[in-house]
C-alpha positions in Angstrom: -2.1 10.1 7.0 -4.6 7.2 6.8 -8.3 8.0 7.0 -10.3 5.3 8.7 -13.1 5.0 6.2 -11.0 4.7 3.1 -9.4 1.4 2.9 -9.1 -0.4 -0.4 -8.2 -4.1 0.2 -8.4 -4.9 -3.5 -6.3 -2.0 -4.7 -3.4 -3.7 -6.4 -0.3 -1.5 -6.4 3.3 -1.6 -7.6 5.3 -0.7 -4.5 6.5 2.9 -4.5 9.9 3.1 -6.1 12.4 5.3 -7.8 15.7 7.2 -7.9 16.4 10.9 -7.5 19.0 11.0 -10.3 18.3 13.3 -13.3 18.3 11.9 -16.9 21.8 11.7 -18.2 23.0 14.3 -20.7 23.6 11.5 -23.2 20.2 9.9 -23.9 21.7 6.5 -24.6 23.3 6.4 -21.1 20.1 7.5 -19.2 19.1 5.0 -16.6 22.1 2.7 -16.5 25.0 3.7 -14.3 27.6 0.9 -14.5 28.8 1.8 -11.1 25.5 0.6 -9.7 26.4 -2.9 -10.9 28.7 -5.6 -9.4 30.2 -7.3 -12.4 32.4 -9.6 -10.1 29.2 -11.6 -9.6 28.0 -13.8 -12.5 24.5 -12.9 -13.7 23.4 -16.5 -13.5 24.6 -16.8 -9.9 22.9 -13.8 -8.4 21.4 -11.4 -10.9 20.2 -9.0 -8.2 23.7 -8.5 -6.9 25.1 -8.4 -10.4 22.7 -5.6 -11.5 22.4 -3.6 -8.2 25.4 -4.6 -6.0 27.2 -1.3 -6.6 24.2 0.7 -5.7 23.7 -1.3 -2.5 27.3 -0.7 -1.5 27.1 3.0 -2.3 23.8 3.7 -0.4 23.8 2.0 3.0 20.5 2.3 4.9 20.1 5.7 6.6 19.3 5.5 10.3 15.7 6.7 9.8 14.9 3.8 7.4 14.2 0.1 7.8 14.5 -0.3 4.1 16.3 2.0 1.7 16.2 1.6 -2.0 15.9 3.4 -5.3 12.2 3.7 -4.3 13.0 5.7 -1.3 15.4 8.0 -3.1 12.6 9.1 -5.5 10.2 9.4 -2.6 12.7 11.6 -0.8 13.1 13.7 -3.9 9.4 14.2 -4.2 9.2 14.9 -0.4 11.8 17.6 -0.7 10.0 19.2 -3.6 6.8 19.3 -1.6 8.6 20.6 1.4 9.9 23.5 -0.6 6.4 24.3 -1.6 5.2 24.2 2.0 8.2 26.2 3.3 7.4 29.0 0.8 3.7 29.1 1.7 4.4 29.0 5.4 6.3 32.3 5.3 3.6 34.2 3.6 0.1 35.6 4.5 -2.9 34.1 2.7 -6.6 34.7 2.5 -8.5 32.8 5.2 -10.0 29.7 3.8 -7.7 29.4 0.8 -5.8 26.2 0.1 -2.5 28.1 0.7 -3.7 29.3 4.1 -4.7 25.7 5.1 -1.4 24.2 4.0 0.6 27.0 5.6 -1.2 26.9 9.0 -1.3 23.2 9.1 2.4 22.9 8.3 3.4 25.6 10.8 1.4 24.0 13.6 3.1 20.7 13.0 6.6 22.3 13.0 6.0 24.2 16.3 7.8 21.7 18.4 7.9 23.9 21.5 4.1 24.2 21.7 3.6 20.5 21.0 5.9 19.6 23.8 4.3 22.2 26.2 0.9 20.8 25.5 1.8 17.2 26.1 -1.4 15.1 26.3 -3.7 18.1 26.5 -5.1 17.8 22.9 -6.5 14.3 23.7 -7.6 14.9 27.3 -11.3 15.7 26.4 -11.9 12.5 24.5 -10.0 10.4 27.1 -12.1 11.8 29.8 -15.3 11.0 27.8 -14.1 7.4 27.6 -13.2 7.3 31.3 -16.6 8.7 32.4 -18.7 6.5 30.2 -21.2 4.7 32.4 -23.3 2.5 30.1 -22.7 0.0 27.4 -24.5 2.3 24.9 -22.0 5.1 25.7 -19.1 2.7 24.9 -20.7 1.6 21.6 -21.3 5.3 20.7 -17.7 6.1 21.5 -16.4 3.2 19.4 -18.3 4.7 16.5 -17.2 8.3 17.1 -13.5 7.8 17.6 -13.0 5.7 14.6 -13.0 8.9 12.6 -9.6 9.8 13.9 -8.3 6.9 16.0 -6.9 3.5 15.2 -10.0 1.6 14.1 -11.5 0.2 17.2 -12.8 -3.4 17.1 -13.5 -3.4 13.3 -12.8 -1.2 10.2 -15.2 0.4 7.8 -14.8 1.9 4.4 -17.0 3.1 1.5 -16.3 1.4 -1.8 -17.9 -0.4 -4.8 -20.2 -3.3 -4.2 -18.1 -6.2 -5.5 -21.1 -7.7 -7.2 -22.7 -4.5 -8.3 -19.6 -2.4 -9.0 -21.5 0.6 -10.3 -22.8 1.4 -6.8 -21.0 2.3 -3.5 -21.8 0.5 -0.3 -20.3 0.2 3.2 -17.8 -2.5 3.9 -17.0 -3.7 7.4 -13.7 -5.6 7.8 -11.5 -7.1 10.5 -9.2 -4.6 12.2 -8.4 -3.2 15.6 -5.0 -4.8 16.2 -2.3 -2.4 17.4 0.4 -4.9 16.3 -1.1 -5.1 12.8 -1.0 -8.8 12.1 -2.8 -11.6 13.9 0.3 -13.8 13.9 2.2 -11.5 16.2 -0.4 -12.3 18.9 -0.6 -16.0 18.3 2.8 -17.3 17.4 5.0 -18.6 20.2 8.5 -18.2 18.8 10.9 -16.0 20.7 10.7 -13.1 18.3 6.9 -12.9 18.6 7.1 -13.1 22.4 9.6 -10.3 22.6 7.4 -8.2 20.3 4.4 -8.7 22.6 6.6 -7.8 25.6 7.7 -4.6 23.8 4.2 -3.7 22.8 3.0 -4.1 26.4 5.8 -1.9 27.6 4.9 0.7 24.9 1.3 0.8 26.1 2.3 1.2 29.7 4.6 4.1 28.8 2.0 5.9 26.7 -0.8 5.5 29.2 1.5 7.2 31.8 2.2 10.0 29.2 -1.6 10.3 28.9 -2.0 10.9 32.6 -2.7 7.4 33.9 -0.9 6.3 37.1 1.7 3.6 36.8 -0.7 1.0 38.3 -3.5 2.2 36.0 -1.2 2.0 33.0 -0.1 -1.5 33.8 -3.7 -2.7 34.3 -4.8 -0.9 31.1 -2.0 -2.4 29.0 -3.0 -5.9 30.2 -6.6 -5.3 29.3 -5.6 -4.2 25.8 -3.3 -7.1 25.0 -5.9 -9.6 26.2 -8.7 -8.0 24.2 -6.6 -7.6 21.1 -5.5 -11.2 21.4 -9.1 -12.3 21.4 -9.7 -10.2 18.3 -6.6 -11.8 16.6 -7.8 -15.3 17.4 -10.9 -14.7 15.3 -9.2 -12.9 12.4 -9.1 -14.6 9.1 -5.6 -15.7 7.9 -4.1 -13.1 5.6 -3.8 -15.6 2.8 -7.6 -16.0 2.8 -8.2 -12.2 2.8 -6.9 -12.3 -0.8 -9.7 -14.6 -1.9 -12.5 -12.2 -2.9 -15.4 -14.6 -2.6 -14.5 -15.4 1.0 -14.6 -11.7 1.9 -18.1 -10.9 0.5 -21.2 -11.3 2.6 -23.7 -8.7 1.7 -26.7 -8.3 4.1 -29.1 -5.7 5.4 -28.4 -3.9 8.7 -31.4 -5.7 10.2 -29.8 -9.1 9.5 -26.6 -8.2 11.4 -27.9 -9.4 14.8 -29.0 -12.7 13.5 -26.3 -13.4 11.0 -23.3 -11.9 12.7 -23.6 -11.0 16.4 -25.9 -9.1 18.8 -25.0 -5.5 19.0 -26.8 -2.1 18.8 -25.5 -1.8 15.2 -27.7 1.3 14.5 -26.1 3.1 17.4 -22.5 2.2 16.3 -23.2 3.2 12.7 -25.0 6.4 13.5 -22.2 7.4 15.9 -19.8 7.0 13.0 -22.1 9.3 10.9 -23.7 6.5 8.9 -27.5 7.0 8.8 -30.3 5.3 6.9 -28.1 2.5 5.7 -29.9 -0.3 3.9 -27.2 -2.9 3.3 -23.5 -3.5 3.8 -20.8 -6.1 3.1 -19.4 -7.9 6.1 -15.9 -8.9 5.0 -14.9 -11.5 7.6 -18.0 -12.5 9.6 -16.2 -14.5 12.2 -13.8 -11.7 13.0 -16.6 -9.1 13.0 -18.7 -11.4 15.3 -16.0 -11.6 17.8 -15.4 -7.8 17.7 -19.2 -7.2 18.2 -19.3 -9.7 21.1 -16.3 -8.0 22.8 -17.7 -4.5 22.3 -21.1 -5.7 23.7 -20.0 -8.0 26.5 -16.4 -7.5 27.6 -15.8 -5.9 30.9 -16.4 -2.2 30.7 -13.0 -1.4 32.1 -11.3 -3.4 29.4 -13.3 -1.7 26.7 -12.4 1.7 28.1 -8.7 0.8 28.2 -8.9 -0.4 24.6 -10.7 2.6 23.3 -8.3 4.9 25.1 -5.4 3.0 23.6 -6.9 3.4 20.1 -7.0 7.2 20.7 -3.5 7.4 22.2 -1.8 5.2 19.6 -3.6 7.1 16.8 -2.6 10.5 18.2 1.0 9.7 19.2 2.7 11.0 16.1 1.0 14.4 16.4 1.6 15.1 20.1 4.7 15.9 22.1 8.1 14.3 21.5 7.7 11.9 24.4 4.6 10.3 22.7 6.3 10.1 19.4 9.6 8.8 20.7 7.9 6.0 22.7 6.0 4.8 19.6 9.2 5.0 17.5 11.1 2.9 20.1 8.7 0.1 19.5 7.2 0.4 16.0 10.4 1.9 14.5 13.2 0.2 16.3 12.0 -3.1 17.7 9.5 -4.0 15.0 11.3 -2.6 11.9 15.0 -2.2 13.0 15.2 1.6 12.4 18.0 3.4 14.3 16.7 7.0 14.3 13.4 8.7 13.7 12.5 10.7 10.7 13.1 14.5 11.1 10.1 16.4 12.0 9.8 18.2 8.7 9.3 14.9 6.9 6.6 13.7 9.3 4.8 17.0 9.0 5.1 17.1 5.2 3.6 13.6 5.0 0.7 14.6 7.3 -0.2 17.8 5.4 0.3 16.2 2.0 -2.0 13.3 3.1 -4.7 15.7 4.3 -4.8 18.0 1.2 -3.5 15.4 -1.2 -5.1 16.6 -4.5 -4.6 20.3 -3.7 -0.9 19.6 -3.1 -0.9 17.4 -6.2 -2.2 20.3 -8.3 0.7 22.5 -7.2 3.2 19.6 -7.7 2.0 18.9 -11.2 2.1 22.6 -12.3 5.7 22.9 -11.2 7.3 19.5 -11.8 5.3 17.4 -14.4 5.7 18.1 -18.1 2.7 17.4 -20.4 5.0 15.6 -22.8 5.6 12.8 -20.2 1.8 12.1 -20.1 1.7 11.9 -23.9 4.6 9.4 -24.1 3.1 7.3 -21.3 -0.2 7.0 -23.0 1.7 5.7 -26.1 3.5 3.1 -24.0 0.3 2.0 -22.4 -1.3 1.4 -25.8 1.8 -0.6 -26.9 1.6 -2.7 -23.8 -2.2 -3.3 -24.2 -1.5 -4.5 -27.7 1.2 -6.9 -26.4 -1.0 -8.3 -23.7 -3.8 -8.8 -26.3 -1.4 -10.6 -28.5 -0.2 -12.9 -25.7 -3.7 -13.8 -24.8 -4.4 -14.8 -28.4 -1.3 -17.0 -28.3 -2.1 -18.9 -25.0 -2.2 -22.6 -25.5 -3.8 -23.4 -22.1 -6.9 -21.3 -22.5 -10.0 -21.9 -24.6 -11.3 -19.4 -27.1 -14.4 -18.6 -25.2 -12.4 -17.5 -22.1 -9.8 -15.7 -24.4 -12.6 -13.6 -25.9 -13.8 -12.5 -22.5 -10.3 -11.7 -21.4 -9.8 -9.6 -24.6 -13.0 -7.8 -23.9 -11.9 -7.0 -20.4 -8.6 -5.7 -21.6 -10.2 -3.5 -24.2 -12.3 -1.7 -21.5 -9.4 -0.9 -19.2 -9.7 2.7 -18.0 -6.2 4.4 -18.2 -5.2 7.2 -15.9 -1.9 9.0 -16.3 -0.3 11.9 -14.4 -3.2 13.7 -12.7 -7.0 13.9 -12.7 -8.9 16.0 -15.2 -11.0 17.5 -12.3 -9.4 18.6 -9.0 -11.1 17.9 -5.7 -12.3 20.8 -3.6 -11.0 21.4 -0.1 -13.4 24.2 0.7 -15.0 22.4 3.6 -11.7 21.5 5.3 -11.3 23.9 8.2 -7.7 24.5 9.4 -7.3 26.6 12.5 -4.4 27.8 14.7 -5.5 25.9 17.8 -3.4 22.6 17.8 -1.8 20.3 15.4 -3.8 17.4 16.6 -7.1 19.3 16.3 -6.3 19.9 12.7 -5.5 16.2 12.2 -8.9 15.4 13.6 -10.7 18.0 11.4 -8.8 16.6 8.4 -9.9 13.1 9.3 -13.5 14.2 9.8 -13.4 16.0 6.4 -12.2 12.9 4.6 -14.7 10.7 6.6 -17.5 12.9 5.5 -16.3 12.9 1.9 -16.3 9.1 1.9 -19.7 8.9 3.5 -21.1 11.2 0.9 -20.6 8.4 -1.7 -22.8 5.9 0.2 -25.6 4.5 -1.9 -24.5 6.6 -4.9 -22.9 5.5 -8.2 -19.2 4.9 -8.3 -17.3 7.9 -9.8 -14.9 6.3 -12.3 -13.2 9.6 -12.8 -12.0 9.7 -9.2 -8.4 9.0 -8.5 -7.4 6.6 -5.6 -3.9 8.0 -5.4 -2.7 11.6 -5.4 -0.6 12.8 -8.5 2.6 13.2 -6.4 2.5 9.6 -5.2 5.4 7.4 -6.2 3.2 4.4 -7.0 0.8 2.8 -9.5 -2.3 0.7 -9.1 -5.0 -1.4 -10.7 -8.5 -1.4 -9.2 -10.6 -4.4 -10.1 -14.1 -2.9 -9.4 -13.5 0.0 -11.9 -11.1 -2.1 -14.1 -8.7 0.8 -14.2 -4.9 1.3 -14.2 -3.4 4.4 -12.9 0.1 5.9 -13.1 0.5 9.1 -11.0 2.9 11.8 -12.0 5.2 11.0 -9.1 6.2 7.6 -10.6 6.9 9.0 -14.1 10.5 9.9 -13.5 13.8 8.0 -13.2 14.4 5.1 -12.6 10.9 4.3 -13.8 10.6 6.6 -16.7 13.1 8.5 -18.8 12.0 11.2 -21.2 15.4 11.1 -22.8 16.0 7.3 -22.3 16.3 4.6 -24.9 13.5 2.1 -25.4 15.3 -0.7 -23.6 15.3 1.0 -20.2 11.9 2.5 -20.5 10.3 -0.8 -21.5 12.4 -2.6 -18.8 11.3 -0.1 -16.1 8.0 1.8 -16.6 7.0 -0.7 -19.3 7.1 -3.6 -16.8 5.2 -1.5 -14.3 2.5 -0.9 -16.9 2.4 -4.6 -17.7 2.4 -5.4 -14.0 -0.8 -3.3 -13.4 -2.5 -4.8 -16.5 -1.7 -8.3 -15.3 -3.4 -7.5 -12.0 -6.6 -7.6 -13.9 -5.9 -11.3 -14.6 -4.0 -12.4 -11.5 -5.5 -14.8 -8.8 -7.8 -12.0 -7.5 -8.3 -9.7 -10.5 -9.3 -12.6 -12.8 -12.4 -13.0 -10.6 -13.8 -9.6 -11.8 -15.3 -9.0 -15.2 -15.0 -6.1 -17.6 -17.6 -4.1 -15.6 -15.7 -4.7 -12.3 -18.2 -7.2 -10.9 -17.0 -10.2 -9.0 -18.2 -13.0 -11.2 -16.9 -16.3 -12.6 -16.4 -15.7 -16.4 -13.9 -18.5 -16.8 -14.3 -21.9 -18.4 -13.9 -24.4 -15.6 -11.0 -26.2 -17.3 -9.2 -22.9 -18.0 -9.6 -21.8 -14.3 -8.0 -25.2 -13.3 -5.2 -24.6 -15.7 -4.6 -21.2 -14.3 -4.5 -22.5 -10.7 -2.0 -25.2 -11.7 0.3 -22.7 -13.4 0.0 -20.2 -10.6 1.0 -22.9 -8.1 4.4 -23.1 -9.7 5.1 -19.5 -8.5 3.6 -20.3 -5.0 6.0 -23.3 -4.7 9.0 -21.4 -5.9 8.6 -18.5 -3.6 7.7 -20.7 -0.6 11.2 -22.2 -0.9 12.9 -18.7 -0.6 14.5 -18.1 2.9 14.4 -14.4 3.5 16.3 -14.6 6.7 17.4 -17.7 8.6 14.4 -19.7 9.5 11.9 -17.4 7.8 10.5 -18.2 4.4 8.7 -16.1 1.9 4.9 -16.7 1.7 4.2 -17.8 -1.9 0.4 -17.8 -1.5 0.2 -14.4 0.2 2.5 -12.8 -2.5 1.0 -14.7 -5.4 -0.9 -11.8 -6.9 2.1 -9.5 -7.0 4.4 -12.3 -8.2 2.0 -13.1 -11.1 1.9 -9.4 -11.9 5.7 -9.2 -12.0 5.8 -12.3 -14.2 3.2 -10.9 -16.5 4.6 -7.4 -16.6 8.0 -8.8 -17.7 6.6 -11.0 -20.4 4.2 -8.3 -21.8 6.7 -5.5 -21.8 9.5 -7.6 -23.2 7.3 -8.7 -26.1 6.3 -5.1 -26.8 10.0 -4.1 -26.6 10.9 -6.6 -29.3 8.7 -4.7 -31.7 10.7 -1.5 -31.4 13.6 -0.7 -33.6 16.0 -1.1 -30.7 14.4 -4.3 -29.6 14.9 -5.8 -33.0 18.6 -5.0 -32.9 21.6 -6.3 -30.9 23.7 -3.2 -31.0 25.3 -2.7 -27.5 25.3 0.5 -25.5 28.0 0.7 -22.7 28.8 -2.9 -23.5 25.3 -4.3 -23.0 22.8 -5.3 -25.7 19.4 -3.8 -25.8 18.0 -7.1 -24.4 20.4 -7.0 -21.5 19.6 -3.4 -20.8 15.9 -4.2 -20.5 16.6 -6.7 -17.7 19.2 -4.5 -16.0 16.7 -1.6 -16.0 14.1 -3.8 -14.4 16.5 -5.0 -11.7 17.5 -1.4 -10.8 13.9 -0.6 -9.8 14.4 -2.9 -6.8 17.9 -1.9 -5.8 18.1 -1.5 -2.0 19.1 -2.7 1.4 16.7 -4.0 4.1 17.2 -4.6 7.8 16.5 -8.1 9.0 13.8 -7.0 11.3 12.0 -5.3 8.4 12.4 -8.4 6.2 10.6 -10.4 8.9 7.9 -7.7 9.3 7.3 -7.3 5.6 7.1 -11.0 5.0 4.2 -11.1 7.5 2.2 -8.1 6.3 3.2 -7.2 2.7 1.7 -9.0 -0.3 4.7 -7.9 -2.4 7.9 -10.0 -2.3 11.1 -8.3 -1.1 13.0 -6.4 -3.8 15.7 -9.0 -4.1 13.2 -11.7 -4.9 11.2 -9.6 -7.3 14.4 -10.0 -9.4 16.0 -13.3 -8.4 12.6 -15.0 -7.9 11.0 -13.6 -11.1 13.6 -13.7 -13.8 14.4 -17.4 -13.7 10.9 -17.9 -15.1 11.5 -15.6 -18.1 12.9 -17.4 -21.1 14.2 -14.1 -22.7 16.4 -13.4 -19.6 18.2 -16.8 -20.2 18.8 -15.8 -23.8 20.0 -12.3 -23.1 22.6 -13.3 -20.6 23.5 -16.8 -21.7 22.2 -18.4 -18.5 22.9 -22.2 -18.6 22.2 -25.3 -16.6 25.5 -24.8 -14.7 24.3 -21.5 -13.2 22.7 -21.6 -9.8 19.6 -19.6 -10.8 18.8 -21.9 -13.7 15.4 -23.5 -13.7 14.6 -26.2 -16.3 12.1 -25.0 -18.9 9.5 -27.5 -17.8 9.6 -26.2 -14.2 9.3 -22.5 -15.1 6.0 -20.6 -14.6 4.1 -19.7 -17.7 0.9 -17.9 -17.3 0.3 -14.6 -19.2 
């Protein structure tokens, strides 16, 4: 589940990925199944199809998915393992207040479909009545502060995180939010697809308001109020491309300055209602958007504000209530917006909720059962090899001056590396799980997380804290702590093979390691120094050279048509595309220093160099519904899997050499037109 005060806009992550297959009995065969390839396609014509076509044909998208790839297979495998843990606990008696009791009771409440359906909207009646009975503007402002703990963030979002210009200390960040459709463009664009989505969204709201006890006429009126208010919010939201420019999203000020510098509002009331007291200063991420949000909260018709706040509660609770609420949300968000055919089974939804609520407690169980210590040791060795490779590449750069190189090397040398699981586990002693209702436990869990985040305000940043749970199939770089993290969940095939040869491990997890390292030097990360402070440490000419070289990737990805009439967004995906590019270059250079990398002895008919790139491509094997391609292109800063292969590899010289790609091949890009950054 997502906790409303814990949003990390500058947490750079490699998309969750993986495969549930076990390492092969023959170490040399681990990771490359020739049946997953389509050798009828020439590698220079469509390398993605060549490397993964057999996989795509063998694993069509299950009805519950909008996108299904090797990522999702590994995620499913982890999910099943966690489900087994929960199932075992759910059938036993445990001491009250123990982690086992909390997991078991929370899980059982979520699985009790009969009770959930019998209760209907009852779990949210009290808060909806409070909104309905509010008589003054102050009451509405107070409610907007209170419900953000567990509802879809009303009007604006808040989170606690490092001060970008004083990264050793935590402050409050306020950022643009409050859109039920997620992205501003859905409200503003006038193409047929966007219009149909708005129509479907209004229909969803009408349906859910009726489920919540509104009359048909009240539901229709409330839905119109919400869409009009959210459209006004969207009109003021900063474009997503600009949200990736750190300096445009940093405006630190005191609370006393908010009325004069942003907009008139009883800010102290809003903040105190959210549990934030005695706040000295904060960062206003997008002032124009926050100003509009404050203006609407302060001045919009009370009936419109009530409808909007009610919708934030209903929409946030829908997944945890009766089937009619869940099904209505699925029909829009799942089917119309993403193209899914069927919903996830209940057990998966409940596992995700409980896992998200007690993440590190579950992670401790997961690691004890499924993660070997030897994997952590080998990963740390790989990380050191990759750090050495990146350092070597920085020294060899021809477009950067020595003074900037020295600072880049200094930043690289101070990377904090986290592998597997945290050294100290978080306590869940204060989380209270009861046998009253599933939704009540979701609210208490959100309040617990909210309080945990608030406890950091005005205190030093804990650099030992993990921003992902160990069981997560993902990885990240965080610029304000200058750290890279690789949870246990990702350290398994097809990312990492304990029994695999160097070619596939460097081509897979090696590229992921290099990817996260490169985030420290991409278009966002390069603006943070070795201490995690947003500051300009670049020589002006070097910065200009970087921008010029990065523009090559922007232009190349802008030309990609993901579906008919919809192009990739090269600027929005630039950071991830730079990280893929750097990860490939860094890991391949490190691979060449291994014994296998220095040889050309084939395995299964493919040289070590070819196996490297085949292993990389297999990370992104998958199928995606057209609706999801469009949706992800709007909201996801990562390129689609196909283009993380076919868009990235034509800029890697070693790929041309490995497969003999020549000018006659359609993927060929002349050397002078290829990107060359890190």
